[in-house]
N, C-alpha and C positions, 0 to 999 in steps of 0.2 A: 532450581527449587521446582519440584514437581507440583501440579495442580492440588494433589491430595494433601500437601503439607500447608496449604493456605486455609487460615481460619476465617470465621465469619468476619472479623474485624478487617482482616486484609482484604477480603472480597468487597467489603463496603467501602474501603479507602480506594481500591481500583475503580470501582463503579463511578464514585465520585470524580476521580481524576479523569476517567474517560469522558465525563460530561463536561467538565470544566478543569483544565489543568492549571489555570491561572488562579486557583484559589489560593489565599494565603494559607499557611500552616494553621494559624488559629481558626479560620473558616472551616478548614477541612476537619480540624479536631472536633469542632463544635458539631458538625454534621454526623460524625461517626461516634460521638459520645466518648472522646478520649481527652486527656490533658494534652496540652500543646507539645511537651516534651515526649510524651509517649508516642503520640502521632508522629513527630518527626523521626524518632527512632524506627518506627515501623516503616515509614516511607523510604528512609535510607537503606534499611535492610532490603526492601523490595527492589530498590535500584542496584544495590551491590550484588544481589542474587540474580540479576538480569530479568526478572519479572517485568519491571518497569524498564523498558528499553531506551526510552528518551521521550522528549517533549517537543512538540512542533506547532507551528501555527497552521491553522486551516485556511487555505486560500481559495477564493472563488475564482475558478479559471476564466469566466466571462469577464471579470473585472480586469483581467489581464489581456483581454483581446483574444482569448482562446475560446471561441464560440462553438466550435465544432469538436465533438469527442466521438471516437470510434473504437471498436474492438476488431482487432485483425488476427485471424487465425493464420499461422504459418506453418507450412511442412517444409521440411529440409530435404534435399536430395539424398544426402547420405547422413549416417549417424556416427561417423568416426570422431575420434577425439579432437582432431584438428578442425574439422567443419563445426562441431558444436562450440568449440572454444572461439573460433572466429566469429560466429554468429553472436555469442554472448558479448564480445568486446565491441562489435558494431552496435548492438542493442544499447549498451551502456554509454556510447558515445552520443546517440541520437537524443536531443532534448525533447523532441516530440513524444517520445515514449515515456509514459509516467509509470508503467508498470509491465513486467513480463514475467509470465509463468510457463513453466514447462508442464506438458499435459500428457496424458494418456489417450489413447484412441487414435483417431485418423489423422489429427493434426498434432504438431510438435509443440507449438508454443501459442500462447494467446497474449496479444500485445494490447494495452489500453494506451491509446494515442489521443493527445490534446493539441489542436492545430487552430489557426485563426478561421479558416474557411475551406471550402471544397477545394479551391485551387491549391491552397497550402497542402492539404492532404493528398492531392494528385501528384504534386511534386515530391513529397515525401515518399509515396509509394512507387512512383516510376523512377525517380532519380536515386533513391536510396535503397529501399527494401527490395524491390525487384532486381536492383543491380548487384545485390549482395550475391556472390557466386554460389553459395549453398542453398539458396531458396528455390524450392521447386513449385510451390504453389501458395497463394494467399487467398483469404475470403474475408471480405470486410463487412461489418455491420455498424450502421451510424446509431448514435444515441438519440432518441427523440425526445426523451423526458427521463429524469432521474427520480425513481420511486423511493429508494432507500439508499443511503450511503453509509458505508462501513466506518464506524467511529471506534474501532477496536474489536477484538475477539469477544464472543458471547462469554459471560462469566457464569460459573456454576451458582446456583441459588445460594444465597448467604445465610 
């Protein structure tokens, strides 16, 4: 379902669900001025069409003992299919990597990493990432403070 096929009510539903996906159908329906049955049908359509990709709990990493977050830019030695596939397999196996994005520009990937402390990060970097045969260079930046957290993509004005 393309963004242009979403009407004002769909966008209002999505905005409410991005703010709080634990709303009951009755609460959601009231907030967007629909009957409960109409609201449920719309949400089910949005789920079926893949606009709503899933629901998940937002977990505070510090409460899990993961007090250090870093962004690591990675450059590969080669860009052949085997090297790229091997890197993707490794990244997906590492619990410390919470997100990985392929980039344009001078670095190939941006990893978001969550670890307990600097020692944990050092072990991750030296024992895992730099030992990966295809990695040529890394550049790390540590998160000092989070100013804004992504809670879903920006929605067009409803």
